[in-house]
C-alpha positions as CSV (number, residue, x, y, z in Angstrom):
1,M,-0.3,-0.2,-25.4
2,Q,-2.0,3.1,-24.9
3,S,-3.6,4.5,-21.8
4,K,-7.4,4.2,-22.2
5,T,-10.5,3.4,-20.3
6,S,-13.2,1.0,-21.4
7,G,-16.9,0.8,-20.6
8,N,-16.2,-1.8,-17.9
9,T,-13.4,0.2,-16.2
10,P,-14.4,2.7,-13.5
11,P,-13.6,6.3,-14.7
12,S,-10.9,6.8,-12.0
13,R,-8.9,3.7,-13.1
14,E,-6.9,4.0,-16.3
15,L,-5.2,1.1,-18.0
16,I,-1.4,1.8,-18.1
17,D,1.5,0.2,-19.9
18,I,3.7,-1.0,-17.1
19,R,6.7,-1.0,-19.4
20,N,6.5,2.8,-19.9
21,L,5.6,4.2,-16.4
22,T,6.0,7.8,-15.6
23,D,7.6,8.6,-12.2
24,A,4.2,9.4,-10.8
25,Q,2.6,6.2,-12.0
26,F,5.5,4.1,-10.6
27,L,5.1,5.8,-7.2
28,S,1.4,5.0,-7.2
29,L,1.8,1.3,-7.9
30,G,-0.1,-0.8,-5.3
31,L,-2.0,2.2,-3.9
32,P,-4.3,2.3,-2.1
33,T,-4.4,-1.4,-1.1
34,L,-0.9,-2.7,-0.9
35,V,0.9,-2.1,2.4
36,Y,3.9,-3.4,4.3
37,V,4.5,-3.7,8.1
38,R,7.7,-2.8,9.7
39,K,8.5,-4.0,13.3
40,G,10.6,-1.6,15.4
41,S,11.0,0.0,18.8
42,L,9.4,3.2,20.1
43,L,10.5,4.5,23.5
44,G,11.8,1.0,24.4
45,Q,8.5,-0.7,23.5
46,E,8.1,-3.1,20.5
47,S,6.0,-1.3,17.9
48,F,4.6,-2.0,14.4
49,A,4.2,0.5,11.6
50,I,2.0,0.1,8.6
51,Y,3.3,1.8,5.4
52,A,1.5,2.4,2.1
53,A,3.1,1.0,-1.1
54,N,4.7,4.4,-1.7
55,G,6.4,4.4,1.8
56,E,4.0,6.8,3.4
57,L,3.4,6.0,7.1
58,M,-0.3,5.0,7.7
59,G,-0.2,4.2,11.4
60,T,1.7,2.7,14.3
61,T,0.7,0.5,17.3
62,E,2.4,-1.7,19.9
63,D,-0.2,-4.4,19.3
64,S,0.5,-6.9,16.5
65,E,-3.2,-8.1,16.6
66,M,-4.3,-4.5,16.0
67,V,-2.1,-4.4,12.8
68,R,-3.8,-7.6,11.5
69,S,-7.2,-6.2,12.4
70,A,-6.5,-2.9,10.6
71,I,-5.3,-4.7,7.5
72,D,-8.4,-6.9,7.4
73,E,-10.8,-4.2,8.3
74,H,-9.6,-1.9,5.4
75,A,-9.3,-4.8,2.9
76,L,-5.6,-4.1,2.5
77,V,-3.0,-6.6,1.2
78,A,0.2,-6.9,3.2
79,T,3.5,-7.9,1.6
80,L,7.0,-8.8,2.8
81,L,10.0,-6.8,1.9
82,H,13.5,-8.2,1.7
């Protein structure tokens, strides 16, 4: 499969062959909508951090409801990591 765009595909979105990804294409998988949440501790307080699919920190909070609200508000998709 070759990279190409069609009349129905927005110009900024190219079709790619996932069997032959470049390093840059692999790092961008899931961007900008796929995120994961990591629970942790900050200065002795429970905290939650939202990370983009490429591991970039997007934000932190001590309020789990705020995490849910941010994900919903920005139409993000959260996934679990094992």
